[in-house]
Residue, then its C-alpha position, 0 to 999 in steps of 0.5 A: m956415894p955414886l959409882d963412877r964409870t972409871e970404877f968399871v972395866w971391860h974384859g971383852l964383852s963382860l963388865h967388871h967392877g974394879r978387880r972383881k973376877v965375876p962380871v956385873l953384866t955381860l953383853v951377848a950378840d943377838e941371835t937374829y941380828p948378830h950385829l946387835y947386842r943385848i945385856r945379860y943380867p945376873n938373873g939371866w934376863l936379856s935386854k932389848p937389842g942395840n948396837l955395841t956402843r949403846a949397849k955398853d953405855a946402857a950397861y954402865d948405867h944398869a951396873r951402877y943401879l945394880l951395885g949402888g942402888q941408883r936409879p938410871v939417870a934418864a928415867p923420866y918416871t920410876a916403877e913406883t910412879p908410872p907416867v901420868g898426865g902430861y908426860a904420858l900424853k905427850h909421849k903416848v906412853r902406855v904402861f901396864a905395871t906388873q910385878e915381872n916388869f920390875e924384876 
């Protein structure tokens, strides 16, 4: 069953699922550009920077993926099927698939 945005709650810059005390994801200010934010994942990995609104929006989708096993909605391709053919040519996408890209 898909998780809905209403099941998540923001406490400051921490995104929690329901009433859980441990956050699913946390937003942190970028060191170089403090007006931009990154998503900190449970394994310590940081996303690319974005403004606060975009970072929160992305955090919802990433949290849904982490908790429910759902793929991000806007993904035109998956790790198992890298972009090929028309999509890759139209958007000039180059993918170098390594295991660390998907952890």
